C-alpha positions in Angstrom: -23.8 -26.5 -36.9 -23.5 -23.5 -35.2 -20.6 -22.0 -33.3 -22.6 -20.7 -30.4 -26.0 -22.5 -30.8 -26.0 -26.0 -29.5 -22.2 -26.5 -29.7 -20.4 -28.7 -27.1 -17.4 -26.8 -25.6 -15.2 -29.0 -23.5 -14.1 -26.3 -21.2 -17.6 -25.0 -20.5 -18.6 -28.3 -19.7 -15.6 -28.8 -17.2 -16.8 -25.6 -15.6 -20.5 -26.8 -15.3 -19.0 -30.2 -13.9 -16.7 -28.5 -11.3 -19.9 -26.2 -10.2 -22.0 -29.5 -10.0 -19.4 -31.2 -8.0 -19.1 -28.0 -5.7 -22.4 -28.6 -4.5 -22.4 -32.4 -4.0 -23.3 -33.5 -7.5 -20.1 -35.4 -8.2 -22.1 -38.2 -10.2 -23.3 -35.8 -12.5 -19.9 -34.4 -13.0 -18.6 -37.6 -13.5 -21.3 -38.2 -16.2 -20.0 -35.1 -18.1 -16.3 -36.3 -17.7 -17.5 -39.6 -19.3 -18.9 -37.8 -22.2 -15.7 -35.6 -22.8 -13.5 -38.6 -22.3 -15.8 -40.7 -24.7 -15.7 -37.8 -27.5 -11.8 -37.6 -27.0 -11.2 -41.1 -28.0 -12.3 -40.3 -31.5 -9.9 -37.6 -31.5 -6.4 -37.8 -33.2 -4.1 -38.1 -30.3 -6.9 -37.5 -27.9 -6.5 -33.7 -28.4 -9.9 -31.9 -27.6 -10.9 -29.3 -30.0 -12.4 -25.8 -28.7 -15.8 -27.4 -29.7 -17.7 -30.1 -31.7 -21.2 -30.1 -33.0 -23.8 -30.6 -30.5 -25.7 -33.2 -32.7 -27.3 -36.2 -31.1 -24.8 -39.2 -30.1 -24.6 -42.0 -32.6 -23.3 -45.5 -31.7 -19.9 -46.4 -32.7 -19.3 -43.0 -34.0 -17.5 -39.9 -32.7 -18.6 -36.0 -32.7 -19.4 -34.4 -35.6 -16.4 -31.8 -35.8 -17.1 -28.1 -36.4 -15.1 -27.2 -39.6 -13.1 -24.2 -38.3 -12.6 -25.3 -34.7 -9.3 -24.7 -33.4 -7.6 -28.2 -32.6 -5.9 -28.6 -30.3 -7.3 -25.9 -28.1 -5.5 -25.1 -24.8 -8.4 -24.3 -22.8 -10.2 -27.6 -23.9 -6.9 -29.4 -22.8 -7.5 -28.5 -19.4 -11.2 -29.8 -19.3 -10.5 -33.3 -18.2 -8.2 -32.2 -15.5 -10.8 -30.0 -14.0 -13.5 -32.8 -14.4 -10.9 -35.2 -12.5 -10.5 -32.8 -9.7 -14.0 -32.3 -9.6 -15.1 -36.1 -9.3 -12.2 -36.7 -6.7 -13.2 -33.5 -4.6 -9.7 -32.6 -4.7 -8.5 -29.4 -2.8 -5.5 -28.3 -0.8 -5.5 -26.7 2.8 -2.2 -25.1 3.0 -2.2 -24.1 6.6 -2.9 -27.6 7.9 -0.7 -29.1 5.0 -3.4 -31.4 3.8 -4.3 -32.9 0.4 -8.1 -33.5 0.6 -10.2 -35.7 -1.3 -13.8 -35.0 -0.4 -16.3 -37.7 -1.2 -14.3 -38.9 -4.2 -15.8 -41.0 -7.0 -14.4 -42.1 -10.3 -16.3 -42.3 -13.5 -17.0 -45.7 -15.0 -14.3 -45.5 -17.6 -11.6 -44.9 -14.8 -11.0 -47.5 -12.2 -7.8 -46.1 -10.9 -5.8 -42.9 -11.1 -2.1 -42.4 -9.8 -1.3 -38.7 -8.8 2.4 -38.0 -8.6 4.1 -34.9 -7.0 1.2 -33.3 -5.3 3.2 -30.3 -3.7 2.3 -28.4 -0.6 4.3 -26.1 1.7 7.6 -27.8 1.0 6.3 -31.5 0.9 5.1 -33.7 -1.7 3.1 -36.8 -1.9 2.0 -39.4 -4.4 -1.4 -40.9 -4.3 -3.3 -43.8 -5.8 -7.1 -43.5 -5.7 -9.0 -46.6 -7.0 -12.7 -47.8 -6.8 -13.6 -50.5 -4.3 -17.1 -51.2 -4.5 -19.2 -48.0 -4.2 -16.4 -46.2 -2.7 -13.0 -44.6 -3.9 -10.2 -45.6 -1.7 -6.6 -43.9 -1.4 -3.1 -45.3 -1.1 -0.1 -43.2 -0.5 2.7 -44.2 -2.2 5.2 -41.7 -1.4 5.4 -38.9 1.0 8.3 -36.3 1.6 7.6 -33.7 4.1 4.6 -33.1 6.6 1.9 -33.4 4.1 -1.1 -35.4 4.9 -3.8 -37.0 2.9 -7.3 -37.0 4.1 -10.4 -38.8 2.4 -13.7 -38.1 3.6 -16.8 -40.3 2.9 
């Protein structure tokens, strides 16, 4: 057990996942997302701590908690959202009024996600993304204003 030597920090891992996705390694980002999500399933109310111990994974057991870690921790709470954005390749082009999903993937634990009230230049859109075979497809559920949804493969 060490605060800075081998510990797992959810926010650091989310930044790593975002960097991987930025360079086209979405599957690797999804793997990080799966690990963070799996750890969260063992934590009260799924509220991630600032860190947990980087000990080997044990079947049917959650992470070993660092005794004085802050739980919940605000920057850890944002980690799953950044990882979701990274996996979906989600970005916004305000000038073109586009919500873009660039080569989206979904991690194995997540077959579908609904994003509501994505706002861009006076418009909003609700989008469902779901796995269809080896691809992710998007359905626009609601659109208000001149917002377009673009999905690249």
